[in-house]
Legacy VTK file of the C-alpha trace (Angstrom):
# vtk DataFile Version 3.0
C-alpha trace
ASCII
DATASET POLYDATA
POINTS 737 float
0.000 0.000 0.000
2.693 2.478 1.000
4.378 1.806 -2.351
1.600 3.929 -3.842
0.508 6.406 -1.154
2.921 9.080 -0.017
2.969 12.830 0.439
6.062 12.696 -1.785
3.638 12.242 -4.696
2.326 15.776 -4.188
4.654 18.427 -5.615
3.977 21.181 -3.056
7.123 20.858 -0.970
6.370 23.472 1.682
6.806 22.034 5.149
3.348 23.096 6.342
1.538 21.457 3.427
3.602 18.282 3.773
2.865 17.997 7.500
-0.879 18.478 6.973
-0.962 15.913 4.181
1.051 13.375 6.189
-1.239 13.888 9.173
-4.421 13.509 7.099
-3.147 10.339 5.438
-2.021 8.829 8.746
-5.397 9.569 10.355
-7.268 8.013 7.433
-5.167 4.856 7.465
-5.428 4.534 11.241
-9.137 5.224 11.673
-10.737 4.059 8.404
-8.435 1.500 6.819
-8.735 -2.016 8.239
-6.331 -3.924 6.034
-8.326 -3.962 2.801
-8.856 -1.110 0.352
-11.882 -2.792 -1.215
-13.652 -2.668 2.143
-12.597 0.951 2.674
-13.754 2.121 -0.753
-17.021 0.183 -0.467
-17.701 1.925 2.836
-16.980 5.353 1.349
-19.205 4.566 -1.644
-21.974 3.392 0.675
-21.961 6.687 2.578
-21.724 8.819 -0.550
-24.622 6.964 -2.202
-26.915 7.367 0.813
-28.892 10.618 0.702
-29.642 10.319 4.418
-25.914 10.776 5.119
-25.546 14.013 3.149
-23.888 15.689 6.147
-20.956 13.245 5.935
-20.262 13.753 2.242
-17.812 16.678 2.632
-15.757 14.649 5.118
-15.548 11.627 2.781
-14.762 13.798 -0.246
-11.923 15.365 1.734
-10.553 11.898 2.502
-10.730 10.929 -1.162
-8.867 14.125 -1.998
-6.140 13.154 0.476
-5.799 9.753 -1.183
-5.649 11.382 -4.602
-2.971 13.865 -3.547
-0.874 11.009 -2.161
-1.516 8.623 -5.061
1.131 7.739 -7.626
0.776 8.601 -11.301
1.051 5.526 -13.534
-0.211 4.782 -17.054
-3.130 2.386 -17.438
-3.391 -0.309 -20.072
-6.361 -2.476 -20.990
-9.872 -2.697 -19.519
-10.778 -1.557 -16.012
-13.971 -2.036 -14.016
-15.361 1.305 -12.853
-17.461 2.450 -9.908
-18.635 5.993 -9.222
-17.797 7.027 -5.676
-18.860 10.655 -5.554
-20.509 13.311 -7.696
-20.301 17.019 -6.892
-22.079 20.017 -8.372
-20.053 22.637 -10.196
-19.707 25.655 -7.933
-20.234 28.769 -10.033
-20.188 30.921 -6.881
-16.992 29.501 -5.410
-15.142 32.835 -5.502
-17.863 34.547 -3.478
-17.971 31.605 -1.045
-14.243 31.869 -0.357
-14.601 35.517 0.636
-16.844 34.364 3.489
-14.464 31.605 4.574
-16.417 28.743 2.973
-14.950 26.153 0.636
-18.229 25.800 -1.302
-21.253 28.000 -1.845
-24.581 27.171 -0.228
-26.117 26.315 -3.611
-23.330 23.903 -4.579
-23.446 22.340 -1.114
-26.950 21.090 -1.875
-25.252 18.535 -4.171
-28.296 18.195 -6.407
-26.410 16.059 -8.931
-25.319 13.526 -6.304
-28.737 13.423 -4.670
-30.436 12.774 -8.001
-27.867 10.156 -8.998
-28.298 8.345 -5.686
-32.082 8.303 -6.023
-31.997 6.913 -9.554
-28.903 5.270 -11.027
-26.378 4.857 -8.214
-27.053 1.157 -7.742
-27.748 0.305 -11.369
-24.224 -0.328 -12.635
-25.074 1.388 -15.932
-21.486 2.671 -16.193
-19.117 -0.277 -15.908
-15.663 1.137 -16.572
-13.180 2.051 -19.285
-10.513 0.550 -21.464
-7.146 2.024 -22.423
-5.899 0.803 -25.801
-2.750 1.331 -27.863
-3.078 3.854 -30.662
-0.858 4.672 -33.627
0.853 8.055 -33.655
-1.010 9.244 -36.747
-4.401 8.343 -35.265
-3.494 10.067 -31.999
-2.421 13.189 -33.894
-5.638 13.229 -35.915
-7.772 13.081 -32.759
-5.985 15.957 -31.009
-5.683 18.089 -34.126
-1.931 17.491 -34.130
-1.589 19.811 -31.117
2.174 20.338 -30.640
2.087 20.281 -26.825
0.251 16.944 -26.932
2.275 15.247 -29.636
5.516 16.266 -27.940
4.727 13.824 -25.123
3.314 11.002 -27.263
4.796 7.635 -26.291
3.444 4.457 -27.861
4.049 2.601 -24.566
2.065 5.116 -22.500
-0.283 7.154 -24.704
-3.685 5.562 -25.131
-7.069 6.098 -26.698
-9.902 4.969 -24.481
-13.621 4.335 -24.381
-16.225 3.791 -21.666
-18.363 0.724 -20.978
-22.137 1.016 -20.575
-24.497 -1.681 -19.404
-28.073 -2.383 -20.369
-30.717 -1.909 -17.705
-34.526 -1.884 -17.545
-36.047 1.138 -19.220
-35.017 3.316 -22.131
-31.903 4.995 -20.746
-29.273 2.961 -22.595
-31.011 3.273 -25.997
-31.285 7.021 -25.392
-27.610 7.539 -24.585
-26.647 5.089 -27.343
-28.246 7.409 -29.864
-27.072 10.630 -28.201
-23.473 9.561 -27.586
-23.036 7.402 -30.714
-22.303 4.265 -28.692
-21.269 1.048 -30.439
-21.644 -2.630 -29.647
-18.786 -4.118 -27.656
-16.061 -5.523 -29.925
-16.121 -9.299 -30.220
-12.735 -9.765 -31.907
-9.558 -7.915 -32.817
-11.032 -7.482 -36.288
-14.124 -5.597 -35.120
-14.460 -2.459 -37.208
-15.184 1.129 -36.253
-12.524 1.516 -33.563
-9.525 3.842 -33.855
-7.448 1.834 -31.410
-5.445 -1.348 -31.735
-7.682 -4.101 -30.332
-5.605 -6.687 -28.486
-6.890 -10.181 -27.758
-5.599 -10.135 -24.176
-7.614 -6.986 -23.547
-10.756 -8.468 -25.088
-10.322 -11.569 -22.928
-10.231 -9.398 -19.812
-13.291 -7.495 -21.018
-15.247 -10.746 -20.801
-15.151 -10.363 -17.027
-17.012 -7.058 -17.314
-20.746 -7.110 -18.078
-21.429 -4.350 -20.591
-23.299 -3.963 -23.885
-22.305 -0.661 -25.451
-19.091 1.302 -25.630
-18.165 4.884 -26.456
-17.325 8.192 -24.837
-13.826 8.382 -26.291
-10.808 10.074 -24.746
-7.075 10.466 -25.220
-4.962 9.425 -22.235
-1.390 10.251 -21.291
0.768 11.173 -18.329
0.702 14.899 -17.665
0.125 17.685 -15.160
-3.210 18.141 -13.411
-5.394 20.930 -14.811
-6.705 21.838 -11.341
-4.880 24.808 -9.790
-4.935 23.323 -6.275
-3.118 20.207 -7.523
0.061 22.314 -7.837
1.062 20.633 -11.093
0.779 17.092 -9.703
1.593 14.390 -12.240
-1.475 12.331 -13.164
-2.693 10.001 -15.875
-4.973 12.409 -17.728
-8.041 11.425 -19.773
-9.130 14.196 -22.140
-12.568 13.892 -23.752
-12.641 17.441 -25.104
-10.867 17.223 -28.458
-13.323 18.102 -31.263
-12.205 15.161 -33.422
-13.346 12.775 -30.682
-16.862 14.176 -31.322
-17.727 14.561 -27.628
-21.311 15.226 -26.593
-22.148 17.291 -23.516
-21.319 16.679 -20.706
-18.202 14.889 -21.993
-17.330 17.933 -24.097
-16.333 19.663 -20.851
-14.751 16.672 -19.113
-11.216 15.728 -18.146
-10.534 12.764 -15.849
-7.345 12.366 -13.842
-6.172 9.086 -12.309
-3.570 7.938 -9.766
-2.825 4.540 -8.258
-3.614 4.020 -4.560
-3.313 0.223 -4.124
-2.602 -2.984 -6.033
-4.964 -3.034 -9.005
-6.870 0.007 -7.696
-6.785 3.485 -9.204
-8.553 6.596 -7.925
-9.889 9.059 -10.462
-11.285 12.550 -10.173
-13.911 14.017 -12.485
-13.060 17.532 -13.656
-15.443 19.806 -15.549
-14.989 23.201 -17.114
-17.089 26.033 -15.690
-16.098 28.568 -18.349
-16.150 28.482 -22.157
-18.344 25.391 -21.955
-18.659 23.558 -25.244
-21.871 21.617 -25.870
-20.079 19.322 -28.270
-21.369 17.694 -31.436
-25.087 17.301 -30.885
-26.644 14.432 -32.868
-29.086 16.695 -34.713
-26.421 19.201 -35.831
-23.400 18.777 -38.047
-21.032 20.972 -36.079
-20.046 21.707 -32.515
-21.825 24.385 -30.518
-19.661 27.166 -29.033
-15.938 27.672 -29.475
-13.622 24.757 -30.159
-11.525 23.382 -27.317
-7.797 24.102 -27.160
-5.375 22.540 -24.703
-3.690 25.774 -23.645
-4.193 29.507 -23.553
-7.720 29.483 -22.111
-8.862 29.517 -18.485
-11.648 26.955 -18.397
-12.316 27.295 -14.679
-11.838 23.586 -14.042
-13.317 22.180 -10.821
-13.400 18.792 -9.144
-16.817 17.190 -9.688
-16.326 13.906 -7.870
-14.340 10.691 -7.681
-14.416 7.226 -9.207
-12.394 4.021 -9.108
-10.697 2.049 -11.842
-10.243 -1.587 -10.809
-8.208 -4.317 -12.461
-10.662 -6.990 -13.735
-8.130 -9.671 -12.813
-9.537 -9.106 -9.304
-13.170 -9.335 -10.433
-14.170 -11.700 -7.611
-13.077 -9.212 -4.956
-14.540 -6.287 -6.882
-18.012 -7.805 -7.252
-18.009 -8.874 -3.596
-17.251 -5.297 -2.513
-19.588 -3.677 -5.058
-22.414 -6.177 -5.701
-24.318 -3.693 -7.878
-21.619 -4.254 -10.513
-21.795 -8.054 -10.435
-22.926 -9.819 -13.609
-26.625 -10.582 -13.720
-27.714 -14.112 -14.665
-28.273 -13.128 -18.293
-24.839 -11.560 -18.660
-22.525 -13.698 -16.538
-18.993 -13.793 -17.935
-17.199 -17.116 -18.362
-16.490 -18.740 -15.035
-13.092 -17.995 -13.585
-11.179 -20.076 -11.112
-11.884 -18.814 -7.628
-8.880 -18.450 -5.338
-8.721 -21.197 -2.742
-8.979 -19.855 0.792
-6.092 -21.516 2.623
-5.606 -18.758 5.212
-7.372 -20.745 7.914
-5.225 -23.856 7.397
-2.142 -22.114 8.788
-4.031 -20.602 11.736
-4.476 -23.158 14.524
-7.444 -21.374 16.075
-9.283 -20.991 12.769
-8.404 -24.529 11.733
-10.079 -25.918 14.835
-13.066 -23.632 14.424
-13.562 -24.283 10.712
-13.243 -28.079 10.789
-15.149 -29.147 13.906
-18.856 -29.869 13.909
-20.548 -29.245 17.255
-22.884 -32.217 16.868
-22.259 -35.587 15.257
-24.803 -36.252 12.493
-25.779 -39.865 12.019
-25.621 -41.630 8.692
-23.061 -39.203 7.249
-19.806 -41.120 7.612
-17.243 -40.007 5.071
-19.024 -36.816 4.097
-16.221 -34.675 5.523
-13.110 -34.416 3.362
-9.525 -33.793 4.507
-8.374 -30.165 4.216
-11.978 -29.047 3.788
-13.763 -26.630 6.102
-17.316 -27.197 7.287
-18.389 -24.340 5.026
-16.696 -25.902 2.007
-18.476 -29.149 2.868
-21.792 -27.280 2.928
-20.950 -25.658 -0.399
-20.352 -29.085 -1.904
-23.539 -30.499 -0.355
-25.576 -27.533 -1.594
-24.311 -27.963 -5.152
-25.168 -31.670 -5.028
-28.669 -30.927 -3.705
-29.246 -28.467 -6.548
-28.076 -31.050 -9.048
-30.415 -33.670 -7.577
-33.473 -31.534 -6.801
-33.581 -29.047 -9.668
-35.087 -31.589 -12.104
-37.402 -33.047 -9.402
-38.176 -31.037 -6.271
-37.975 -33.757 -3.635
-36.977 -33.255 -0.023
-35.176 -36.590 -0.145
-32.311 -34.757 -1.860
-31.993 -32.526 1.231
-31.196 -35.451 3.543
-27.601 -34.359 4.380
-28.925 -30.994 5.598
-31.736 -32.707 7.531
-29.149 -34.791 9.380
-26.864 -31.846 10.075
-29.824 -29.928 11.466
-30.863 -32.877 13.636
-27.372 -33.013 15.165
-27.081 -29.264 15.759
-27.422 -27.559 19.130
-29.975 -24.803 19.653
-28.581 -21.445 20.794
-30.068 -20.036 23.981
-30.866 -16.707 25.619
-28.737 -15.863 28.638
-29.280 -12.656 30.608
-31.315 -11.357 27.685
-28.512 -12.025 25.173
-28.404 -14.345 22.171
-25.859 -17.022 23.108
-24.333 -19.775 20.980
-22.434 -22.879 22.040
-19.010 -21.922 20.688
-15.928 -20.592 22.421
-17.371 -17.074 22.758
-20.962 -17.751 21.905
-21.474 -14.462 20.077
-20.169 -12.396 17.171
-20.299 -8.906 18.723
-21.793 -7.400 21.869
-22.595 -3.734 21.434
-24.691 -0.904 22.838
-26.168 1.826 20.643
-24.951 5.404 20.715
-28.482 6.854 20.601
-31.697 6.038 22.408
-34.471 4.035 20.809
-38.066 5.113 21.455
-40.647 2.331 21.720
-43.975 4.104 22.162
-42.762 6.274 25.014
-40.170 3.876 26.430
-36.751 5.347 25.664
-33.671 3.214 26.070
-30.367 2.313 24.468
-30.204 -0.784 22.291
-28.239 -3.276 24.378
-26.675 -6.645 23.693
-26.658 -6.077 19.937
-25.293 -9.025 17.958
-25.485 -9.787 14.242
-24.731 -12.627 11.848
-24.293 -12.634 8.087
-26.698 -14.668 5.993
-26.430 -17.125 3.109
-29.003 -19.318 1.401
-28.106 -22.946 0.712
-31.105 -24.493 -1.046
-34.824 -23.812 -1.416
-37.823 -26.105 -1.826
-41.460 -25.430 -2.690
-43.198 -26.509 0.505
-46.657 -25.873 -0.944
-46.283 -29.131 -2.861
-45.999 -31.112 0.375
-48.720 -32.529 2.573
-48.232 -33.258 6.247
-48.137 -36.977 5.541
-45.449 -36.536 2.901
-43.404 -34.420 5.276
-43.509 -37.201 7.889
-42.222 -39.800 5.447
-39.933 -37.625 3.388
-36.737 -39.490 4.240
-38.032 -42.782 2.889
-40.329 -42.100 -0.054
-41.739 -39.223 -2.011
-44.037 -39.241 -5.020
-42.881 -37.779 -8.343
-42.622 -33.993 -8.414
-41.902 -31.140 -10.801
-38.702 -29.116 -11.128
-37.381 -27.128 -8.174
-38.365 -23.705 -9.476
-37.643 -21.876 -6.204
-34.091 -23.187 -5.977
-33.399 -22.422 -9.628
-34.782 -18.908 -9.321
-32.759 -18.144 -6.207
-29.405 -19.240 -7.578
-29.956 -17.730 -11.029
-31.804 -14.492 -10.250
-33.071 -14.179 -6.681
-29.793 -13.667 -4.852
-28.926 -10.834 -7.231
-32.208 -9.051 -6.466
-33.071 -9.756 -2.839
-30.599 -7.872 -0.607
-30.841 -10.107 2.474
-27.619 -9.847 4.479
-28.338 -11.741 7.715
-30.030 -11.240 11.078
-29.447 -9.203 14.217
-30.413 -9.779 17.839
-30.739 -7.399 20.770
-32.161 -7.336 24.266
-35.894 -6.780 24.526
-37.547 -4.956 27.396
-40.289 -6.821 29.289
-42.742 -4.048 28.387
-42.037 -4.384 24.662
-42.111 -8.182 24.851
-45.487 -8.245 26.580
-46.908 -5.958 23.878
-45.624 -7.994 20.928
-46.907 -11.271 22.403
-50.290 -9.845 23.365
-53.251 -11.469 21.576
-55.992 -9.996 23.735
-59.361 -9.040 22.218
-58.848 -5.339 23.014
-55.484 -4.677 21.341
-56.811 -1.520 19.679
-57.624 -0.006 23.060
-54.404 -1.198 24.669
-51.980 -0.146 21.929
-53.751 2.378 19.669
-50.566 3.789 18.087
-49.185 0.351 17.187
-52.504 -0.886 15.815
-52.898 2.303 13.781
-49.491 1.700 12.199
-50.434 -1.884 11.474
-53.656 -0.827 9.790
-51.806 1.704 7.615
-49.465 -0.940 6.182
-51.522 -3.102 3.774
-48.605 -5.528 3.372
-49.100 -6.466 7.037
-52.610 -7.778 6.353
-51.951 -11.295 7.775
-51.175 -9.682 11.118
-54.167 -7.393 10.951
-56.417 -10.368 10.210
-55.014 -12.115 13.284
-55.703 -9.015 15.347
-59.319 -8.887 14.173
-59.723 -12.605 14.870
-58.420 -12.083 18.407
-60.968 -9.306 18.833
-63.690 -11.888 18.174
-62.430 -14.140 21.009
-61.843 -17.030 18.622
-58.916 -18.427 20.631
-56.939 -17.839 23.801
-53.275 -17.118 23.235
-50.323 -18.851 24.842
-49.779 -16.006 27.324
-53.378 -15.017 28.051
-53.101 -15.561 31.810
-50.208 -13.082 32.041
-51.900 -10.443 29.881
-55.131 -9.704 31.695
-53.856 -6.117 31.611
-51.200 -4.410 29.526
-47.928 -3.241 31.073
-49.037 0.406 31.128
-52.636 -0.274 32.147
-52.688 -2.110 35.436
-50.535 -5.209 34.907
-49.909 -6.921 38.235
-46.416 -7.019 39.790
-46.423 -10.815 39.466
-47.111 -10.631 35.728
-44.433 -7.974 35.275
-41.984 -10.297 37.024
-43.033 -13.051 34.618
-42.222 -10.863 31.596
-38.917 -9.802 33.112
-38.023 -13.471 33.443
-39.078 -14.234 29.851
-36.985 -11.326 28.550
-33.948 -12.578 30.474
-34.168 -16.294 29.724
-36.163 -16.882 26.573
-36.683 -13.958 24.171
-34.623 -11.491 22.135
-35.699 -8.881 19.600
-34.599 -9.697 16.078
-34.384 -8.043 12.663
-33.362 -9.141 9.218
-30.479 -7.189 7.707
-30.251 -5.768 4.190
-27.144 -4.726 2.276
-26.694 -1.556 0.230
-28.769 -2.815 -2.697
-31.820 -1.942 -0.579
-31.022 1.778 -0.658
-32.624 2.242 -4.076
-35.893 0.992 -2.561
-35.672 2.894 0.719
-38.949 4.775 0.387
-40.844 1.739 -0.859
-39.534 -0.443 1.962
-40.539 2.141 4.565
-44.086 2.064 3.180
-44.128 -1.718 3.012
-42.530 -2.711 6.327
-43.591 -0.905 9.504
-40.416 -2.125 11.247
-37.991 -0.968 8.535
-35.323 1.306 9.973
-31.897 2.841 9.557
-29.653 1.152 12.130
-27.822 3.118 14.763
-24.489 4.252 13.317
-22.424 2.644 16.070
-24.072 -0.712 15.384
-23.888 -0.524 11.606
-20.230 0.474 11.657
-19.384 -2.769 13.448
-20.188 -4.726 10.297
-17.933 -2.642 8.060
-14.768 -4.389 9.262
-16.199 -7.734 8.164
-16.215 -6.614 4.531
-19.963 -7.339 4.266
-21.703 -4.379 5.901
-25.452 -4.101 6.333
-27.395 -0.904 5.667
-30.926 -1.390 6.951
-32.945 -3.494 9.390
-36.460 -4.773 8.859
-38.739 -7.825 8.814
-38.754 -7.930 12.615
-39.185 -11.143 14.590
-39.054 -12.449 18.129
-36.210 -14.859 18.748
-37.226 -17.482 21.294
-35.031 -20.172 22.822
-35.659 -23.789 23.813
-38.710 -24.494 21.654
-39.922 -27.829 20.273
-39.731 -27.852 16.489
-43.036 -27.307 14.698
-42.066 -29.687 11.864
-43.176 -33.268 12.571
-40.093 -34.675 10.836
-37.883 -32.981 13.452
-39.568 -35.045 16.195
-39.908 -32.147 18.650
-36.192 -31.386 18.563
-35.360 -28.370 20.745
-34.581 -25.398 18.517
-34.254 -21.633 18.523
-37.212 -20.083 16.682
-37.671 -16.848 14.742
-41.341 -16.041 15.212
-42.780 -13.461 12.794
-46.410 -14.413 13.400
-47.762 -12.531 16.420
-50.171 -9.774 15.292
-48.363 -6.765 16.740
-45.007 -7.741 15.205
-46.524 -6.508 11.961
-44.135 -7.877 9.339
-45.299 -7.669 5.704
-46.497 -10.682 3.736
-45.180 -13.261 3.133
-42.907 -12.957 6.187
-46.006 -12.860 8.397
-46.492 -16.578 7.662
-42.905 -17.464 8.607
-41.573 -19.317 11.649
-37.915 -20.258 11.108
-35.847 -22.590 13.270
-32.116 -22.510 14.010
-29.348 -24.704 15.410
-25.588 -24.235 15.675
-23.501 -26.778 13.747
-20.007 -25.293 14.244
-18.587 -22.525 16.398
-20.242 -19.343 15.074
-21.957 -21.151 12.171
-25.712 -21.749 12.349
-27.978 -23.821 10.113
-31.551 -22.612 9.741
-34.742 -24.089 8.361
-36.960 -21.731 6.386
-40.511 -22.648 7.442
-43.814 -21.181 6.285
-47.432 -21.869 7.127
-49.280 -23.113 4.055
-52.785 -22.792 5.535
-52.845 -19.159 4.463
-56.479 -18.422 5.235
-56.215 -19.202 8.942
-55.276 -16.180 11.116
-52.463 -16.907 13.544
-53.038 -17.492 17.235
-50.451 -19.031 19.519
-53.121 -21.106 21.246
-53.878 -23.066 18.067
-52.172 -26.408 17.463
-49.318 -25.672 14.991
-50.414 -28.656 12.892
-53.488 -26.684 11.837
-51.280 -24.167 10.027
-49.645 -26.951 7.994
-46.102 -25.632 8.383
-43.751 -26.833 5.656
-40.025 -26.685 5.039
-39.068 -24.262 2.259
-35.301 -24.551 2.457
-32.110 -24.082 4.448
-30.036 -21.005 5.218
-26.895 -20.150 7.169
-26.021 -17.495 9.726
-22.293 -16.782 10.017
-20.091 -14.726 12.308
-17.481 -12.387 10.806
-14.745 -15.023 10.504
-17.043 -17.459 8.729
-18.328 -14.636 6.503
-14.849 -13.748 5.279
-14.303 -17.424 4.497
-17.674 -17.580 2.691
-16.778 -14.634 0.489
-13.409 -16.183 -0.314
-14.891 -19.516 -1.441
-17.913 -17.952 -3.154
-20.764 -19.675 -1.325
-24.021 -17.906 -2.305
-22.141 -14.747 -3.269
-22.928 -12.399 -6.146
-19.943 -13.383 -8.275
LINES 1 738
737 0 1 2 3 4 5 6 7 8 9 10 11 12 13 14 15 16 17 18 19 20 21 22 23 24 25 26 27 28 29 30 31 32 33 34 35 36 37 38 39 40 41 42 43 44 45 46 47 48 49 50 51 52 53 54 55 56 57 58 59 60 61 62 63 64 65 66 67 68 69 70 71 72 73 74 75 76 77 78 79 80 81 82 83 84 85 86 87 88 89 90 91 92 93 94 95 96 97 98 99 100 101 102 103 104 105 106 107 108 109 110 111 112 113 114 115 116 117 118 119 120 121 122 123 124 125 126 127 128 129 130 131 132 133 134 135 136 137 138 139 140 141 142 143 144 145 146 147 148 149 150 151 152 153 154 155 156 157 158 159 160 161 162 163 164 165 166 167 168 169 170 171 172 173 174 175 176 177 178 179 180 181 182 183 184 185 186 187 188 189 190 191 192 193 194 195 196 197 198 199 200 201 202 203 204 205 206 207 208 209 210 211 212 213 214 215 216 217 218 219 220 221 222 223 224 225 226 227 228 229 230 231 232 233 234 235 236 237 238 239 240 241 242 243 244 245 246 247 248 249 250 251 252 253 254 255 256 257 258 259 260 261 262 263 264 265 266 267 268 269 270 271 272 273 274 275 276 277 278 279 280 281 282 283 284 285 286 287 288 289 290 291 292 293 294 295 296 297 298 299 300 301 302 303 304 305 306 307 308 309 310 311 312 313 314 315 316 317 318 319 320 321 322 323 324 325 326 327 328 329 330 331 332 333 334 335 336 337 338 339 340 341 342 343 344 345 346 347 348 349 350 351 352 353 354 355 356 357 358 359 360 361 362 363 364 365 366 367 368 369 370 371 372 373 374 375 376 377 378 379 380 381 382 383 384 385 386 387 388 389 390 391 392 393 394 395 396 397 398 399 400 401 402 403 404 405 406 407 408 409 410 411 412 413 414 415 416 417 418 419 420 421 422 423 424 425 426 427 428 429 430 431 432 433 434 435 436 437 438 439 440 441 442 443 444 445 446 447 448 449 450 451 452 453 454 455 456 457 458 459 460 461 462 463 464 465 466 467 468 469 470 471 472 473 474 475 476 477 478 479 480 481 482 483 484 485 486 487 488 489 490 491 492 493 494 495 496 497 498 499 500 501 502 503 504 505 506 507 508 509 510 511 512 513 514 515 516 517 518 519 520 521 522 523 524 525 526 527 528 529 530 531 532 533 534 535 536 537 538 539 540 541 542 543 544 545 546 547 548 549 550 551 552 553 554 555 556 557 558 559 560 561 562 563 564 565 566 567 568 569 570 571 572 573 574 575 576 577 578 579 580 581 582 583 584 585 586 587 588 589 590 591 592 593 594 595 596 597 598 599 600 601 602 603 604 605 606 607 608 609 610 611 612 613 614 615 616 617 618 619 620 621 622 623 624 625 626 627 628 629 630 631 632 633 634 635 636 637 638 639 640 641 642 643 644 645 646 647 648 649 650 651 652 653 654 655 656 657 658 659 660 661 662 663 664 665 666 667 668 669 670 671 672 673 674 675 676 677 678 679 680 681 682 683 684 685 686 687 688 689 690 691 692 693 694 695 696 697 698 699 700 701 702 703 704 705 706 707 708 709 710 711 712 713 714 715 716 717 718 719 720 721 722 723 724 725 726 727 728 729 730 731 732 733 734 735 736
């Protein structure tokens, strides 16, 4: 890393500037950098793409500027994957702002461009990168109008002509910019016509790792001095789109990019736009450029920084798509499979080796299933692939037998002192307290005992096809069935769309617990604010139906005798003691976690899920170091320990349950029909059964025999602590690349 980042790369040699730059870089590397630049850049991109964190954007842009100032200028060659980090408005009032001591004017500080980008295209991956290709001297001269100052520095080993990559997406945007910017189809061979560069086969082979459809937006690239005054003549790799013979269209007619290297295979670029003498370029409906022609020298164009982007070596595509899943190939555009690096890190670490190779339980009938030099997670990856191979043509639970046996041998986690507790060496991933108070209908408190686990899906099954009798006999015989559509859809499309990232647990107060488990007939009178919210979220209709059924006294709930009164309306001391005991020994509050792909649907999710929320910053930041951070919480549930399984085939095995079904939990359909079960199979690695009620017309009540809801198994999932998650990403189990 330090081979690339140094204040020596910035030409201002004054002692004061050097000390400030050294201090800023040291602070950034100490406080933000945790050993991996992909994680760091993904975190910066996450903040800069989140309109709710607008106040932090100046701070992150300043850090990117520090990295750019300290980056090393090197020429680029061949294709690069691109990701936009930051966009900034041009500041046409910057001079006036500086007279008042501000770095940017109030209008520019609104960052309208970034806000609009974040709300529309930030997560789309429509721009996928650039390529830098060799170009003959004569072609280079023709494009720059044989400008003497440009041709004087031409070097066939360094000078390049480049083009951008654009990716198809739903809607009409790509066809529109294809017509406006004269984009072409991606070249398929070195003989593809219409390109002014020298197409090399090794470059085209690397391009196959980048999902894009159209290419264009041409530029000339060479080493040179930065055009920004505050760069003090810093050497950069400069990308100039402005030459008239490149036929640029606005906004590229005012654009110059500058790039430096900051890490192995990672290059930081800054977008620079002119604010004076702006040329609209060659518009498609006119035969000539609008406004004066661009010249490389002699004119003050008022260049300003308009944001930052990354160029990433596609040789590292696995790491890139893990850090930036919005760029990952979709099922219809997946590049040829590449060999995934083998994760051998754990084999030389005694502690990890013991953790990764030891099952907590001992499943019967599975002798020989474990392989030497294979982790438990690699074993599960192999089992999952075999299940898909067996069940995709015929969706039979018999193919899931290895997972059934692993689940049967697992040990249920418990609740101890109100905390989620596993059976491993520590028994938890993190233990944190929030930095801000949470308000639960007038009860203000800090979130305590927060713990989270990353999520992965192994295999799915369509439980609607099962009957209770079939479920009982599934390990011995099953009738013929159709293809496993759910499993196919998940592995081909679903995991790319659904941004599930895991689950979190936290302490629950006895007051909150008693409310969420209340099934009394007068819930509207007891909890008017909660019921009003429930009624206003149509997606929570299964819960609202249960509430109305309770109002008709159809059944008595499991906790009726301890809920003759609500906590705030006359509950007896004995009943309050009961709920305190339940909150300490049996229940935790739980949420499902979503990664940054959810941000594009923020408003929709808030309307859909009454429990959807932005996590406390202190809690969310804990996941950043894992390399797989979560962004939102939702789909709330009650985690309850030491429960008999509701699936007959599990023979009342004691499990940890995720109960989404009580009326006042209020999760949207279909999660309102869900009741998952969990066991721990290795230290920090949990195997879960995805279980849904299939008697959809029957409102839930805890006093009803579970058999009447016809619960069926719909698949298996994993919860993983941070160490397991890093291993999962390395081996590619249910990842986006």
